[in-house]
C-alpha positions in Angstrom: -1.3 5.4 7.3 2.1 4.2 6.8 4.6 2.7 9.0 7.0 5.5 9.1 3.9 7.5 10.2 3.6 5.2 13.5 7.1 6.0 13.8 7.3 9.9 13.0 3.7 11.4 13.5 2.3 12.4 17.0 -0.8 10.5 18.1 -3.2 13.2 17.1 -1.7 13.0 13.7 -1.9 9.4 13.5 -5.6 9.4 14.1 -6.3 12.4 11.8 -4.4 10.0 9.3 -6.8 7.1 9.8 -9.7 9.6 10.2 -9.4 10.8 6.7 -8.7 7.1 5.1 -12.5 6.2 6.8 -14.0 9.7 5.8 -16.4 8.7 3.0 -16.5 5.3 4.1 -18.5 5.2 7.3 -22.3 5.2 7.4 -24.9 6.0 10.0 -27.7 3.8 10.6 -30.7 3.3 13.0 -30.0 0.9 16.3 -32.6 -1.5 15.2 -31.2 -1.9 11.3 -27.6 -2.0 13.2 -28.9 -5.1 15.7 -30.8 -6.6 12.1 -27.8 -6.0 9.9 -24.5 -7.0 12.0 -25.8 -8.4 15.5 -27.6 -11.8 13.4 -25.3 -14.6 15.7 -27.4 -15.3 18.5 -30.1 -12.2 18.2 -32.0 -12.8 15.1 -34.6 -10.0 15.5 -35.7 -7.6 18.5 -39.1 -9.6 18.9 -37.4 -12.7 19.6 -35.6 -11.2 22.5 -38.3 -8.8 23.8 -39.0 -11.3 26.4 -35.8 -12.3 27.8 -34.8 -8.1 28.0 -38.1 -7.3 29.6 -37.1 -10.1 32.4 -33.6 -9.1 32.6 -35.0 -5.3 32.8 -36.5 -6.5 36.0 -33.7 -8.2 37.5 -31.2 -5.5 37.3 -33.4 -3.2 39.2 -34.0 -5.6 42.0 -30.5 -5.9 42.3 -30.2 -1.6 42.1 -28.3 -1.4 39.1 -31.2 0.2 36.9 -33.2 2.7 38.8 -36.0 5.5 37.5 -32.6 7.5 36.4 -31.4 5.0 34.5 -28.0 2.9 35.8 -27.4 3.9 38.9 -23.3 2.8 38.5 -22.5 4.9 35.7 -24.5 8.4 36.3 -21.9 11.5 35.4 -21.7 13.3 38.5 -19.6 16.9 39.4 -16.5 15.7 40.9 -16.5 12.2 39.6 -13.8 10.9 37.0 -14.3 9.0 33.9 -12.7 6.2 34.8 -14.3 5.9 38.2 -17.9 6.7 36.3 -17.8 4.1 33.5 -16.1 1.6 35.9 -19.3 0.4 36.9 -20.4 -0.7 33.1 -18.0 -3.9 33.8 -20.0 -4.8 36.8 -23.3 -4.4 34.5 -22.3 -6.5 32.0 -21.4 -9.4 34.5 -24.8 -8.8 36.0 -26.2 -9.0 33.0 -24.4 -12.6 31.8 -25.4 -13.9 35.4 -28.9 -13.0 34.9 -29.1 -14.7 31.6 -27.7 -17.7 32.8 -30.5 -17.7 35.6 -33.0 -17.6 32.8 -31.5 -20.5 31.0 -32.0 -22.7 34.3 -35.3 -21.5 34.8 -36.7 -21.9 31.3 -35.0 -25.5 31.2 -32.8 -24.5 28.3 -31.9 -27.7 26.4 -28.7 -26.1 25.8 -26.9 -23.7 28.0 -24.9 -20.8 25.4 -21.5 -20.8 25.8 -19.9 -17.6 27.2 -17.2 -16.1 24.9 -16.2 -12.8 26.4 -16.5 -10.9 29.3 -16.1 -7.1 29.8 -13.3 -5.4 31.7 -12.6 -1.6 32.3 -8.8 -0.9 32.3 -8.0 2.2 30.6 -4.5 2.1 31.7 -3.9 -1.2 30.9 -2.0 -2.2 27.8 -2.8 -5.1 25.7 0.5 -6.9 24.3 0.4 -6.9 20.6 2.3 -8.9 17.9 4.0 -5.7 16.1 6.8 -5.0 17.8 6.7 -1.8 19.4 2.9 -2.1 19.3 0.3 -1.7 22.0 -3.0 -0.7 22.9 -5.1 1.0 25.0 -9.3 1.3 25.4 -11.0 1.9 28.1 -12.9 -1.2 28.1 -12.5 -4.3 26.1 -14.3 -7.9 25.3 -11.9 -10.0 26.5 -12.1 -14.0 25.1 -12.4 -16.2 27.8 -10.2 -18.5 26.0 -7.2 -17.8 24.6 -7.4 -17.6 20.7 -4.4 -19.8 20.5 -5.7 -22.4 23.1 -3.3 -21.3 25.8 -6.2 -21.2 28.3 -8.0 -18.7 29.9 -7.0 -15.0 29.8 -5.3 -13.1 32.5 -7.5 -10.0 32.7 -4.2 -7.9 33.6 -1.9 -9.7 31.1 -4.4 -9.5 27.7 -3.1 -9.7 24.3 -4.5 -7.7 21.4 -5.5 -11.0 19.7 -7.5 -12.1 22.5 -10.0 -8.7 22.4 -13.1 -9.2 21.1 -14.0 -5.6 20.6 -13.5 -2.0 22.6 -15.0 0.1 24.2 -14.1 4.4 24.7 -15.8 6.5 26.8 -16.1 10.5 27.6 -17.9 12.2 30.2 -18.6 15.2 27.7 -20.6 14.7 24.7 -18.1 17.9 23.4 -15.4 15.1 23.2 -17.3 13.0 20.9 -14.7 13.8 18.3 -11.7 12.7 20.2 -13.5 9.5 21.2 -14.3 8.7 17.7 -10.8 9.1 16.5 -9.6 6.7 19.7 -12.2 4.2 18.8 -11.2 3.8 14.9 -7.4 4.0 16.0 -7.7 1.0 18.4 -9.9 -0.9 15.9 -7.0 -0.1 13.1 -4.7 -1.7 15.6 -6.7 -5.0 16.2 -7.0 -5.5 12.7 -3.8 -5.0 11.6 -2.3 -7.1 14.5 -4.4 -10.4 14.1 -5.0 -12.0 10.6 -7.7 -13.7 12.3 -9.9 -10.9 12.4 -12.5 -10.5 9.4 -14.5 -7.4 11.5 -14.7 -5.9 14.7 -17.7 -4.6 17.1 -16.9 -1.9 19.5 -19.1 0.8 21.5 -18.5 4.4 22.6 -20.0 6.9 25.2 -20.2 10.3 25.4 -21.8 11.4 28.8 -25.1 9.7 28.8 -25.1 9.0 25.1 -24.0 5.3 24.0 -23.5 4.3 19.9 -22.6 0.8 18.6 -20.0 0.5 15.7 -19.1 -2.2 13.1 -15.5 -2.2 11.7 -15.1 -4.4 8.5 -12.7 -4.2 5.4 -15.3 -2.3 3.2 -17.0 0.0 5.4 -17.6 1.3 8.8 -21.3 1.5 10.5 -22.0 3.5 13.3 -25.7 3.6 14.6 -27.6 6.6 15.7 -26.9 7.7 19.4 -29.4 7.3 22.1 -29.8 7.7 25.5 -28.6 4.7 27.5 -30.2 5.6 30.7 -33.7 6.6 29.2 -33.2 3.2 27.0 -31.5 0.2 28.7 -32.7 -2.5 26.4 -30.5 -1.7 23.3 -27.6 -1.6 25.9 -28.7 -4.8 27.4 -29.0 -6.5 24.1 -25.4 -5.6 22.5 -23.7 -7.1 25.9 -25.9 -10.2 25.6 -24.5 -10.5 22.0 -20.9 -9.7 22.9 -20.8 -12.1 25.8 -22.5 -15.3 24.0 -21.9 -15.1 20.3 -19.6 -17.2 18.4 -16.0 -16.3 17.7 -17.4 -16.3 14.0 -19.9 -14.1 14.6 -17.4 -11.7 16.8 -15.4 -11.4 13.4 -12.8 -13.9 14.0 -12.1 -16.6 11.1 -12.6 -19.9 11.7 -10.1 -20.9 8.3 -7.6 -19.6 10.5 -5.4 -21.0 13.4 -3.2 -19.3 15.7 -0.1 -21.6 16.9 3.6 -21.2 18.5 6.2 -23.2 16.8 9.3 -25.0 18.6 10.9 -21.2 18.8 8.1 -20.0 20.6 7.3 -17.6 17.2 3.6 -17.4 16.5 2.6 -19.1 13.0 -0.4 -19.5 11.4 -2.3 -22.2 9.8 -4.7 -21.4 6.6 -7.0 -23.3 5.3 -7.0 -22.9 1.4 -9.9 -25.4 -0.1 -9.0 -28.9 0.6 -5.2 -27.8 1.7 -3.8 -26.4 5.3 -0.5 -24.4 4.7 1.5 -23.0 7.4 3.3 -19.8 7.8 6.9 -19.7 8.1 7.2 -16.0 8.3 5.7 -13.1 6.9 6.8 -11.4 4.2 4.5 -8.2 4.1 1.5 -7.2 5.9 1.7 -3.4 5.5 -1.3 -2.8 3.3 -3.6 -4.3 6.4 -2.2 -1.4 8.5 -5.3 0.5 7.5 -9.1 -0.3 8.0 -10.7 0.2 4.7 -8.1 -1.7 2.4 -7.2 -4.7 0.6 -5.8 -5.8 4.1 -3.1 -7.8 1.6 -0.8 -9.8 3.8 1.8 -12.4 2.4 3.3 -15.2 3.9 6.3 -17.8 3.2 4.0 -21.1 3.8 4.6 -24.6 4.0 1.6 -26.9 3.0 0.9 -29.6 6.0 0.0 -33.2 5.1 -2.7 -35.1 7.6 -0.3 -35.3 10.6 0.6 -31.6 10.3 4.1 -32.4 8.7 5.2 -29.9 6.2 5.4 -31.2 2.5 8.1 -30.2 -0.3 9.1 -26.5 -0.8 8.1 -23.1 0.7 5.3 -21.3 -1.0 4.0 -18.1 -1.0 0.4 -17.5 0.5 -1.5 -13.9 -0.4 -4.9 -13.3 1.9 -6.6 -10.4 0.3 -10.0 -8.8 0.2 -11.2 -7.8 -3.1 -14.2 -6.3 -4.6 -16.8 -8.8 -4.8 -17.3 -8.1 -8.5 -13.7 -8.5 -9.3 -12.0 -11.2 -11.2 -9.5 -13.6 -9.7 -5.9 -13.2 -10.7 -6.0 -16.4 -11.7 -8.9 -15.9 -13.9 -7.0 -13.0 -15.4 -4.1 -14.8 -16.1 -6.1 -17.5 -17.8 -7.9 -14.7 -19.9 -4.2 -13.5 -21.0 -2.8 -16.9 -21.9 -6.2 -17.9 -23.7 -5.7 -14.6 -26.1 -2.1 -15.4 -26.8 -3.0 -18.9 -27.8 -5.9 -17.1 -30.2 -3.0 -15.4 -31.7 -0.8 -18.1 -31.8 -3.3 -19.8 -34.2 -3.5 -16.5 -36.4 0.0 -15.9 -36.5 2.1 -13.2 -35.3 5.0 -11.7 -37.2 8.3 -12.1 -35.1 8.8 -8.4 -35.5 5.7 -8.1 -34.0 6.4 -9.7 -30.9 9.0 -10.6 -28.3 11.4 -13.0 -29.4 10.5 -16.2 -27.6 13.1 -18.7 -25.7 14.0 -20.7 -27.1 12.7 -20.0 -30.6 9.5 -21.3 -31.8 8.2 -21.8 -28.7 4.6 -20.8 -28.9 3.5 -17.1 -27.0 0.9 -18.3 -24.3 4.0 -20.5 -23.3 6.5 -18.3 -23.2 4.4 -15.8 -21.6 4.3 -17.7 -18.7 7.5 -17.3 -17.2 6.8 -13.3 -16.9 3.8 -14.3 -14.4 3.8 -16.2 -10.9 2.5 -19.5 -10.5 -0.5 -20.1 -9.2 -1.4 -23.1 -7.4 -4.7 -22.2 -5.2 -7.1 -19.4 -5.7 -10.2 -19.4 -3.9 -12.8 -17.6 -2.0 -12.6 -17.9 1.7 -15.6 -20.2 3.1 -17.0 -19.2 6.2 -19.9 -21.4 7.3 -20.7 -22.8 3.6 -20.1 -19.5 1.9 -18.0 -17.0 0.4 -16.9 -14.6 3.2 -18.0 -11.3 1.8 -18.4 -8.0 4.0 -21.6 -7.4 4.8 -23.8 -4.4 2.7 -24.6 -1.6 5.0 -28.3 -1.7 5.5 -31.5 0.5 4.3 -31.5 3.6 5.2 -27.9 4.3 5.7 -26.6 7.6 5.5 -23.0 9.2 4.7 -21.6 9.6 8.4 -19.5 12.9 8.5 -17.0 12.7 11.5 -17.5 15.2 14.5 -14.9 18.1 14.2 -12.1 18.0 17.0 -11.8 20.9 19.1 -8.4 22.9 18.7 -7.1 21.9 22.1 -7.7 18.2 22.3 -5.7 16.5 24.3 -3.3 13.8 22.7 -4.3 10.7 25.2 -2.4 7.8 24.0 -4.0 5.2 22.3 -3.0 2.8 19.5 1.1 2.7 18.5 1.6 1.1 15.2 4.5 -1.3 15.1 6.0 -4.0 12.8 6.1 -7.8 13.1 9.0 -8.8 16.0 9.7 -11.2 18.7 10.2 -10.4 21.8 10.6 -13.0 24.8 7.4 -13.2 26.7 8.9 -13.5 29.9 9.8 -10.0 29.6 6.4 -9.0 29.6 5.6 -11.0 33.0 5.4 -8.6 36.4 4.7 -5.6 34.4 2.1 -3.4 35.9 -0.8 -1.0 35.0 0.7 1.7 33.0 3.6 -0.1 32.3 4.5 -0.5 28.4 3.5 -4.0 27.5 5.9 -6.3 25.9 5.6 -7.8 22.6 4.5 -11.6 22.5 4.3 -12.0 18.9 6.8 -13.1 16.2 5.8 -12.2 12.9 8.9 -11.3 11.1 8.4 -9.2 7.9 11.7 -9.5 6.0 11.4 -7.4 3.2 10.4 -4.2 1.6 6.9 -4.1 0.9 5.2 -1.7 -1.3 1.5 -0.7 -0.9 -1.6 1.2 -2.8 -2.9 4.5 -3.1 -5.6 6.6 -2.1 -8.3 7.6 -4.2 -8.4 10.9 -5.6 -11.8 12.9 -4.8 -12.4 13.7 -8.1 -12.1 9.9 -9.7 -14.8 7.3 -10.0 -15.9 5.7 -6.7 -17.5 2.4 -5.7 -18.7 3.7 -2.6 -18.8 1.0 0.1 -18.5 -1.8 -2.3 -18.5 -5.4 -0.9 -15.2 -6.9 -0.7 -14.7 -10.9 -1.0 -12.3 -12.4 1.0 -9.7 -14.5 -1.2 -6.5 -16.4 -0.5 -4.0 -17.2 -3.4 -1.1 -19.5 -3.2 1.9 -19.0 -5.5 4.6 -21.9 -6.1 7.7 -19.0 -6.7 9.3 -17.2 -3.2 10.3 -13.9 -5.1 12.5 -10.8 -4.0 12.3 -7.2 -4.9 13.9 -5.9 -7.7 15.9 -3.9 -5.5 17.7 -6.6 -3.9 20.0 -7.0 -6.6 23.3 -6.4 -6.4 24.5 -3.9 -9.5 22.8 -1.7 -11.8 23.4 -4.5 -14.5 21.2 -6.7 -12.8 18.6 -3.8 -12.1 18.4 -3.2 -15.7 17.9 -7.0 -16.7 15.0 -7.1 -14.5 13.5 -4.2 -16.0 14.4 -5.4 -19.7 12.3 -8.9 -18.7 9.5 -6.5 -17.2 9.0 -4.6 -20.6 8.8 -7.4 -22.6 6.2 -9.5 -20.0 4.1 -6.0 -20.5 4.4 -6.5 -24.4 2.7 -9.6 -24.1 -0.3 -8.3 -21.9 -0.4 -5.5 -24.8 -0.8 -8.6 -27.4 -3.2 -10.2 -25.3 -5.2 -6.8 -24.7 -4.9 -5.8 -21.0 -3.7 -2.9 -19.3 -2.0 -3.8 -15.6 -2.7 -0.5 -13.9 -0.7 -0.8 -11.0 3.2 -1.4 -12.1 5.4 -0.7 -9.2 8.2 -2.4 -7.6 6.3 -4.2 -5.6 4.3 -5.8 -8.1 7.1 -6.7 -10.1 9.2 -9.2 -8.5 12.4 -11.2 -9.7 12.4 -15.4 -8.8 16.0 -15.5 -8.7 16.0 -19.6 -9.2 15.3 -18.3 -12.9 16.8 -14.8 -12.4 13.5 -13.7 -14.2 10.8 -11.1 -13.4 7.6 -11.9 -12.5 4.7 -9.9 -12.5 2.2 -10.2 -9.9 -1.1 -8.3 -8.7 -3.7 -8.2 -11.4 -6.5 -7.2 -9.3 -6.7 -4.3 -11.1 -5.9 -5.6 -14.6 -8.6 -5.1 -17.1 -8.7 -5.6 -20.9 -8.0 -2.3 -23.0 -11.1 -1.6 -24.7 -13.6 1.7 -25.2 -15.4 0.9 -22.0 -12.7 -0.5 -19.4 -12.1 3.6 -18.3 -16.0 4.4 -17.7 -15.8 1.6 -15.0 -12.3 2.3 -13.3 -11.3 4.1 -10.1 -8.2 5.9 -9.7 -5.6 2.7 -8.9 -1.5 2.6 -8.5 1.3 3.6 -6.6 1.8 7.8 -6.6 5.4 7.6 -7.3 5.3 5.2 -10.1 2.0 6.4 -11.9 2.3 7.7 -15.4 1.7 11.6 -15.3 -1.3 12.0 -17.9 -3.0 9.3 -15.4 -2.4 11.4 -12.1 -3.7 14.0 -14.4 -6.5 12.7 -16.0 -5.7 14.4 -19.1 -3.6 13.6 -22.4 -0.6 15.6 -22.5 1.0 15.6 -26.3 -1.1 17.1 -28.9 0.4 17.3 -32.4 3.3 19.4 -33.0 1.9 22.0 -35.1 -1.0 22.4 -32.8 1.4 22.9 -30.1 3.4 25.4 -31.8 0.5 27.3 -31.4 -0.1 26.5 -27.5 -3.3 24.5 -28.2 -3.3 21.6 -25.7 -4.9 17.9 -26.9 -8.1 18.6 -25.7 -8.0 22.1 -27.8 -7.4 19.7 -31.0 -10.2 17.1 -31.2 -13.2 18.4 -31.8 -16.4 17.5 -29.5 -17.2 14.7 -32.2 -14.4 12.6 -30.8 -15.4 13.2 -27.1 -18.4 11.4 -24.9 -21.3 13.4 -25.0 -21.9 15.4 -21.8 -18.3 15.4 -21.0 -16.0 18.2 -21.7 -13.0 15.9 -22.2 -12.0 12.1 -21.6 -9.1 10.6 -20.5 -8.3 7.0 -21.2 -5.6 4.8 -19.3 -3.6 2.7 -22.2 -0.5 0.6 -22.5 2.2 3.5 -22.7 0.9 4.4 -19.0 2.2 1.1 -17.9 5.1 1.7 -19.6 6.0 4.8 -18.1 5.5 3.3 -14.7 9.1 1.5 -15.5 10.5 4.5 -16.3 9.7 5.6 -12.7 11.0 2.9 -11.4 14.5 3.2 -12.7 14.4 7.0 -12.1 13.7 6.3 -8.3 16.4 3.6 -8.2 18.7 6.1 -10.0 18.4 8.7 -7.3 18.4 6.6 -4.4 21.4 4.8 -4.8 25.2 5.6 -5.2 27.8 3.6 -6.9 30.2 1.7 -4.6 33.0 3.8 -5.9 32.1 6.8 -3.9 31.7 5.3 -0.5 35.5 5.7 0.4 34.8 9.7 0.3 31.1 9.3 2.3 31.0 12.8 4.0 32.0 15.0 1.1 29.7 12.4 -1.6 26.8 13.1 0.9 27.0 16.5 0.5 27.3 16.6 -3.4 24.5 13.6 -3.6 22.2 16.3 -1.5 21.5 18.4 -4.8 20.0 14.4 -6.1 17.9 14.0 -3.1 16.3 17.4 -3.6 15.7 16.2 -7.2 14.2 13.1 -5.7 12.1 15.5 -3.3 10.3 17.0 -6.1 9.7 14.1 -8.8 8.6 12.0 -6.0 6.6 14.0 -3.2 4.2 10.9 -3.0 1.0 12.7 -3.8 -1.6 11.4 -5.6 -1.7 14.0 -8.6 2.0 14.1 -8.6 4.0 17.8 -8.3 4.4 20.0 -10.9 8.1 19.4 -11.2 6.8 15.5 -11.8 4.7 16.5 -14.9 7.2 19.4 -16.4 10.0 16.8 -16.0 7.7 14.5 -18.4 6.7 17.1 -20.7 9.8 19.3 -20.6 8.2 22.3 -19.9 10.4 24.9 -19.0 10.8 26.1 -15.1 11.8 29.6 -14.2 15.2 29.1 -15.2 15.7 25.9 -17.6 13.5 22.7 -18.9 12.7 20.7 -15.9 14.3 17.3 -17.9 17.2 19.6 -18.3 17.5 20.3 -14.8 17.2 16.8 -13.7 19.7 15.8 -16.7 22.2 18.4 -15.1 21.9 17.8 -11.5 22.7 13.8 -12.2 25.7 14.4 -14.5 27.5 16.6 -12.1 27.2 13.8 -9.5 27.5 10.6 -11.4 30.3 11.6 -14.0 32.8 11.6 -11.2 31.7 7.7 -10.6 32.4 7.5 -14.3 29.0 6.1 -14.4 27.5 8.8 -17.2 25.7 5.6 -18.9 23.4 6.2 -16.4 22.3 9.2 -16.7 22.5 9.2 -20.9 20.2 6.0 -20.4 17.8 7.5 -18.7 17.5 10.6 -21.0 17.2 8.2 -23.9 14.5 6.3 -22.0 12.7 9.7 -21.3 13.1 10.8 -24.8 11.4 7.4 -26.1 8.6 7.9 -23.8 8.0 11.4 -25.1 8.1 10.0 -28.5 5.9 7.1 -28.2 2.9 9.3 -26.8 3.2 11.5 -29.6 2.8 8.8 -32.2 -0.3 7.5 -30.3 -1.8 10.7 -29.5 -1.3 12.6 -32.8 -3.6 10.1 -34.4 -7.5 10.4 -34.0 -9.1 8.3 -31.2 -12.2 5.7 -32.0 -15.4 6.6 -31.3 -17.7 4.4 -29.6 -20.6 4.5 -27.4 -19.1 4.9 -24.3 -15.6 6.2 -24.4 -13.4 7.3 -27.2 -9.8 5.3 -27.2 -7.1 4.7 -29.3 -6.8 1.5 -32.0 -4.5 -0.8 -29.9 -2.5 -1.3 -33.3 -1.3 2.5 -32.4 0.8 0.4 -29.7 3.7 -1.1 -31.4 6.2 -3.7 -30.5 8.5 -1.6 -31.5 8.2 1.0 -28.4 8.7 -2.1 -26.4 11.7 -3.7 -28.4 13.5 -0.3 -28.1 12.9 0.3 -24.2 13.8 -3.2 -23.7 17.2 -2.6 -25.8 18.0 0.8 -23.8 17.8 -1.7 -20.2 19.7 -4.6 -21.8 22.4 -2.3 -23.2 22.5 -0.5 -19.3 22.8 -4.4 -17.8 26.0 -5.0 -20.4 27.5 -1.5 -19.5 26.9 -1.5 -15.9 27.2 -5.4 -15.1 29.0 -6.0 -12.2 29.1 -1.8 -10.8 28.0 -2.2 -7.5 26.1 0.3 -5.5 24.9 1.1 -2.1 21.8 3.2 -0.9 22.0 6.5 -0.1 20.7 6.5 3.2 23.5 3.9 4.1 26.1 6.3 2.9 24.5 9.3 4.7 24.6 6.8 8.3 28.2 6.0 7.6 29.0 9.6 7.1 27.7 10.7 10.3 26.5 13.8 8.7 22.9 15.4 8.4 21.1 15.1 5.2 19.6 18.5 3.6 16.8 20.0 4.9 13.4 19.3 3.1 10.7 21.8 3.1 7.3 20.4 4.9 4.6 19.1 2.0 1.2 18.2 2.7 0.4 14.5 1.6 -2.8 12.5 0.2 -1.8 9.4 1.4 -2.6 5.3 1.7 -2.2 2.0 2.2 1.2 2.2 2.8 4.3 0.2 3.6 7.0 -0.5 5.9 10.8 0.7 5.6 13.1 -2.5 5.0 16.5 -1.9 7.3 17.8 -5.3 6.2 17.7 -4.7 2.7 18.3 -1.1 1.9 17.5 2.0 2.7 14.1 4.5 3.1 14.2 7.9 3.8 13.2 9.4 7.0 11.1 12.1 5.7 8.6 12.1 2.6 7.8 7.7 2.0 6.2 6.5 -1.2 3.6 3.9 -0.8 2.6 1.4 -3.3 -1.2 2.5 -3.6 -4.1 0.4 -4.0 -6.6 3.7 -4.2 -9.4 2.5 -2.2 -9.3 5.4 -0.4 -7.4 8.8 0.6 -6.2 10.3 3.9 -4.6 13.5 4.6 -1.6 14.1 6.6 -1.8 17.5 9.0 0.9 19.4 10.0 2.2 18.5 13.6 1.3 21.0 16.3 3.7 21.6 18.9 1.0 20.4 21.8 0.9 16.8 20.4 2.5 14.0 22.7 4.7 11.8 20.8 4.0 8.2 20.8 6.8 5.9 21.7 8.4 4.8 18.5 7.7 1.7 17.1 10.6 -1.2 15.8 11.0 -1.0 12.2 9.5 -3.7 10.2 12.0 -5.3 8.3 9.6 -6.5 5.1 10.2 -9.0 2.4 8.5 -7.7 -0.7 5.2 -8.8 -1.6 2.3 -8.3 -4.0 0.6 -5.4 -2.2 -0.4 -2.5 -1.4 -1.3 3.8 0.9 1.0 6.7 0.1 3.2 9.5 1.1 6.1 8.9 -1.3 7.9 6.2 -3.6 10.3 4.4 -1.0 13.9 3.8 -1.7 15.7 1.6 -4.1 17.1 -0.3 -1.4 20.3 -2.6 -2.1 22.3 -5.0 -0.1 25.6 -3.6 1.7 28.8 -4.0 -0.5 32.3 -3.3 0.3 33.5 0.2 -0.5 36.1 1.0 -3.5 38.7 3.0 -3.6 37.8 6.0 -5.3 40.2 5.7 -7.9 39.1 2.3 -9.0 37.6 2.9 -12.5 34.5 0.6 -13.4 35.5 -2.0 -15.5 32.4 -2.6 -17.0 32.0 1.4 -18.3 35.8 1.2 -19.4 35.3 -1.8 -21.4 32.3 0.2 -23.0 33.8 3.4 -23.6 37.1 1.1 -25.4 34.4 -0.2 -27.8 33.4 2.9 -28.9 37.1 4.3 -29.5 39.3 6.9 -27.6 37.6 8.4 -24.5 36.3 11.4 -24.8 37.5 14.2 -22.3 34.4 15.1 -19.9 33.6 18.7 -21.3 33.1 21.7 -18.7 29.3 22.0 -20.4 26.7 19.0 -19.2 25.4 18.9 -22.3 28.7 17.9 -24.2 29.6 15.5 -21.7 26.4 13.4 -22.2 26.8 13.7 -26.2 30.4 12.6 -25.8 28.8 9.3 -23.6 25.8 8.7 -25.0 25.0 5.4 -25.6 25.0 3.7 -29.4 23.2 1.0 -31.2 20.1 0.6 -32.9 18.2 -0.2 -29.6 18.9 3.3 -27.7 19.3 5.2 -31.1 16.1 5.0 -33.4 12.9 7.4 -32.2 10.1 5.6 -31.3 8.1 6.8 -34.6 10.7 5.1 -36.6 10.5 8.2 -38.9 13.1 10.3 -37.7 16.5 8.3 -37.9 17.9 10.3 -34.9 19.3 8.5 -32.1 16.9 8.7 -28.9 19.9 9.5 -26.6 22.9 10.6 -28.2 22.2 12.7 -31.2 22.5 16.0 -29.7 21.7 17.9 -26.6 18.5 19.3 -28.1 17.2 15.5 -29.0 17.9 15.0 -24.9 16.2 18.2 -24.0 13.3 17.6 -26.5 13.5 21.1 -27.2 15.7 23.7 -29.2 19.0 25.0 -27.3 19.2 28.4 -26.2 21.8 30.2 -28.5 24.8 31.7 -27.0 24.3 30.0 -23.5 26.1 27.3 -21.8 24.6 25.9 -18.4 26.6 24.9 -15.7 25.7 23.0 -12.4 26.1 24.4 -8.9 27.9 21.1 -8.0 30.7 22.2 -11.1 30.6 25.8 -10.3 31.3 25.2 -6.6 34.0 22.8 -8.0 35.6 25.2 -9.7 35.5 28.1 -7.4 
């Protein structure tokens, strides 16, 4: 679920989204196995606690807490409401604590265990969260005896979410089990997201006389088999003992993170990373932590502290993340890339087969380092002397299917998500029950984050794979490409990114998650940095057989989304044969009907989608003066955006046809997109944007054809294409296209489409409802750029999938949480790609001509008037130069973007027909 979901979805839809994200990652275990696996802090085994439990049962019966019918204070009775029925659990828990203390005194215990929590039932009391607009209500909660930031004893009526050790949800009727499940999952999701100090959470639920225990971690959820807690009170007593006396580590708190308040009364954190301690300055991004089963990536600007807790040196960046326990660290992957390039340096690579080094003569391994983040520390978090790794489900665990919800389930309020923000704590004082609790946290995210994608149901999965908690410290604090002030600087970043990927190709590595959140600009050097290498793998015959589907849906290559290669030889294509039809079964792995191999070109295609997303969601500044009129004209561009970036993991039909250039009912998909863009951008004299995009798409198609027309290598595991087929020429030509855009559009500023819409005070075009598969998604950034209020995108880490269900009129709307200003970070769940962001700029007069475009036209000769047909306009303004004009194959010799409209479209034009865009037709009328 994204931050936008929390802002726009009803409570029922929020719960449904979380339910979908945890489906397939929840197991049911026997009660004894639950205690033996997850509650080992002070309860090592049932045999060692049987004596205490028997003594406690006798004491509870003497105090009339227990009788022959079970717990006297929590019997379900006709006419007694839910809150009154389960209020007795609070008194029972307190009595169990008192009896335990008496037991210790009578037995002469050398050391009486310290009480950690107390259980309270306050169904209508909201806890205060460190997320702006966020709050949480549960029927019961275990509250820490001492505040987690050293603030003294916690007041039962003024509780912060970070001081909630565990939760409870209760219902009088077993038929409400599904609602209970959704509420406890939603509440724990909020606890984990709100508190960076939490590693896992323990809770319990009650439906009528039946009780279950829960364990929530970043790798899986475990729920015990239900039992009648009136007939079997011993297990409930054991759970209360554990939750009351367990250490903070046993309750799931992280001993290597300390919460504190700085001089401005803002909440900050001190992270232990090996032998160093870092204190946060601000939160950059933590949107990936919104769901439960996820990498939970949090990124902070930090400063290293000395022995006296004073800051040292400049601000650095700390990433806290849960990776698959067998995944290589980012530092290890970087070192492997650099080592492979060092080996190539020894062998020698021709200068026309690799990126040009700067300065000339520098070894490739050294030159490549400027394209990657500088890692200061990269270690596994240590808890009690061991790597902090999530637990594995016990033997006997079975997949758990959540209880279906009744059709008329009430939308009772539960967790409301929000973004980090500061609110004066004084505002929280004096709030009574049922009032909206004020926020006390101050973690401000200050840039647009990107998230990670959901898992396709038919993709390879690692069920309940354990995760290891890691922390990485980077020397550079970077910004997203969307903070660039003009199209030229944006293109420069993409050009550098292409050569960074070329170095990865030479080293034999694929990235598999190229997106705006993982390609950052280091402003001090004005150079791109590629981050988030956790999913990077060596390109060989075995890589695809072990890889789950990963990436950001909006930036995934369409072949990867379809798990199918699209470009057969031309002779076969004319006969209507697909790539699978061409290659014989000898080239397919035995036992499989077809195969797919992620390759270097799929990373390159992701760069195309980054450009296209940015182009569709920004408007040149020269059009700002007539905002209402421009917003109306830009509506067709936004409709195109909706078609290409629908946010689904598999991608829309229009998206696939766009790259393949398959004909829609009225025209080829790419041609339709081309005409929409030309109709809008010709008025801004910014057609070079359209032409360069056209050339890039054409070039990518040719790159695919060059590779996929060859016979793949046959291996014992999976066929794959020889890495020698992937030429530096592909990268050089695409790099040159971006550099041409950089030179031609330098100084051409832009604004976000949503900014323009706000300025016009006119509503945007309606968008048809579309169902999504989403996951691990991100917050919009009101400070740095636009984000559409409709379907959103997410930077996807395809750990898991969730589906958004249609909203019903009966759902109650949650209070709208504040937007999270978030700074971009290496993250990353998945409605749609976020809008490209840009800082606000002063509007230019409409009559102003773009200097860069004018100079570009002057260099080409007399300016060609704009034709009535859009194809002629493209031809007249097509970019020149060897970079954009040479085919990827290097054999045709025809320009990729300027030869003819047929080349731009990728097919023969229909004789005797002219196609005029709707905007032009309206202009004529």
